[in-house]
N, C-alpha and C positions, 0 to 999 in steps of 0.2 A: 504494500500500500504506500501511497505518497506520504511524505513527511507531514507531521501535524502542522497546521497553521500557527503562527506566532503573532500575537498582538503586543507591540511595545507601548505600554501605557504611560503617558507622560504625567509629570507632576504639574499642576496648574498653579501659578502664582496668585490667581484671583478666583474666588468662588463664583460660579455662574448664578445668575438670576434664573431660577427654575420656573419657566412659564410654559414649557412644552415645545417651544419653537426651535430650539437649538441654534438660535441666532445671536445669543449673547457672545460678545467678543472673547470671553474666557474659553469657549469651545474651540477657538482657532488653533490652539496648541495640539489638539487631538486629531490624529489622522483617521480617515474612514477605514473600516474593515474592507476586505474584499467583498464583492457581492455575494449574497447568500446563494446556495446551490441546493439541488435536490438532496434529500437526506441519504439516498443510496449512493450519492457521488457519481451518478451517471444519468444519461437521458438529457432531454432538452433543458435549457435554462428556465428557471421559474418565470411564470407569465408576467410578474410584477417585480420590480427591483426592491431589494431590501439591503440596507447598510446600517452599521452601528459605529459608534465611537466611544472611547472610555478615557478617563483621566482621574486624577486623585489629588487630594491635599491632606492636611493633617487630620481632618475630621471625617471625610467621606470618600467613598468610591463613587464616581459619577458615571452613569451609563446613558447613552443616548441612542435612540433608534429612529430610523427614517424609513417609512413603508409606503411605497407607491400603491395606490388603491383607487380605481375608478368608481367603486361603489362601496361607500362606507355604511356598514350595517352591523348591528349587534343589539342584543336584548338584555344581557345579564347586568344587573345593577347591584346585586347583593354581594357584599364583601365575602371573599373566600368561596365564591361559586367555582364550579369546575369549568374554567374559562376555555379549556381546549375544545369544548364542544362547539365553539364559535371561533371567529377570527381573533387572534391575539398575538402578543409578542412575549417571548419567554427568555429567562436568564438562568443559567445553571452555574454555580460556583462551588468548586472543591479546593479550598485553600491549601490543604496539605497533600493533595494529589493522590490520596490512597483509595479513591473510588468509593468511599463510605462517608456517612455523616456529611452530606452535602446539601446546599441550599438551592431551592427552586423558587423563582418568582415569575408571575404571569400578570399581564395587564391587557385590557381591551380598549377599544377606541372611546368608550365612555369613562375611562379612568378607573374602572373596577379592577381590584387586584386580588390575587391569591398567593399566599406564601406557604411553603411547607418545607420540611426537612425529610430527606430520605436516609434511613440508617445504612442502607446499601441498595443496589439496584433491585428492582422488583423480581427479576428472573433469578436472583441469588437469594431470594427469601426476604428481601428488604421490606420494611414497613414505612409508610408515610406518617410522619408526625404532623398532623394537620388540625388546626392551623398553626403556623409558626409566625406570629406577628411581631414585627420589630417596631417598637413604639417610636423610634426616631427616624424611621424611613420616610423619605419625601418623594413625591411623584407629581408629574404634571403631564398633561396630554394636550396637543393642539391638533385640531381638525382643519385640513385644507379642503373644505367641502361641507356638505350637509349630511348628517348621519340619518339613516333610515328613510331616505327620500330617493326612490328609484327613478324619479322623473328627470334628474340631472346627472351630470358626470363630474365626479370628484377628482382630486389630485392625489390625496393620500393623508397620512397622519404621522405625527412625530411624537416621541415620548422622551421624557427625561426622568431619571431615577437617581436618587442620592441615598446610598446605603452607609450608615455610620459604622466606622471601625469598632467603636466600643461595643456594638451589638453583633458585629461579625466575629468577635472574639470567640464565641461559642463554637465556631467551625474552624478557626485558625489554630486553636489550642496554644495560643501565645498571648502576650500582653495585648490589651485593646488599643493598639496604636497602628498607624499606617505602616505598610510594609517597608522594608529596606530596599534601596536600589539594587536590582539584580534578582530579587525574590521572584519566584515563578509559581503561579497557581495554575490549576486546570479549569477551563471555562468552555461553555458552549452557549450559543444564542440560537433561538429558533423562532420561526413564524408559522403558526397554524393558519392555513388558508382553505376555507371551505368553498366549493362551487355553489352557485345559487341560480335560481330562476326568479323571474319577476312575474307576479300575479296581481294585476291591478295596481294598487299603491303599496304593495308589500313585497318583501324579499322572502323567498322560500329556499331554505338551506338544502344543499344536495346531500348525497348519501355518504361520501367519503372525503376526508380531509387530505390536503397535500401538506407536506412538512418540508420547509425550506430552512436551511441551517448555515451557520458560519463554517463550522468544521464538519465535513461529511462523516456520517456514521458507518456507511457501507452496509448497514442493516436497518430495517424499519423499526428502530428502537432508539429513542433519545436517551434512555437510561443505560448507556453503555460508555462509562467514563473513559475507558482506554482510548477512545477516538475523539474525546474532547480536545480542543486546541489549548495552546499555552498563553496565559496572560502574564506577561513579563513587565515588572515595574522598573 
């Protein structure tokens, strides 16, 4: 298999204003990831472009996502809903890289979130600790279009996430401070994208989701940490 992708995560001298747009000048220090690909690592490119960028300071790990989307739709508004049943953006973080006790975060275009911890992957007998709510987590979403309106064509949505180091410490097994330069974590980023039909003034979800990822898994299983990429600080 090809080498794992590596994202070199810069330190930002200025904390961004989290409004969901990714336009704050602080984000300029962070490069975009490569475009997301099919989870199996083969086949045609995803229908819509997805990119992300990350950076950090003394207090937070910042994650930004940019998702091209001509039809913004979603229905889930309850905190800690199973958001993968609709379109969403997901983050997986394994600070010590052991494939166990890792953090999963999901968010949809309405800003609804779900957080959980996996003791280890499901196919190894792992269990989800759900919910795993981080009190200091900060999120923002910006819609470039109108949600749940099939009469128009949208551009997409962007998301900003700030995860506090003090609360990530339960996964890092170290003191609750920012990583040292050169530290490496394992990470993956995913987008669930469901096909849909339009019936009158409503969207009708299709039968099977597509999974678009930063680091291809080569299996139809996001919970396979050996194929997650490297987050290098």
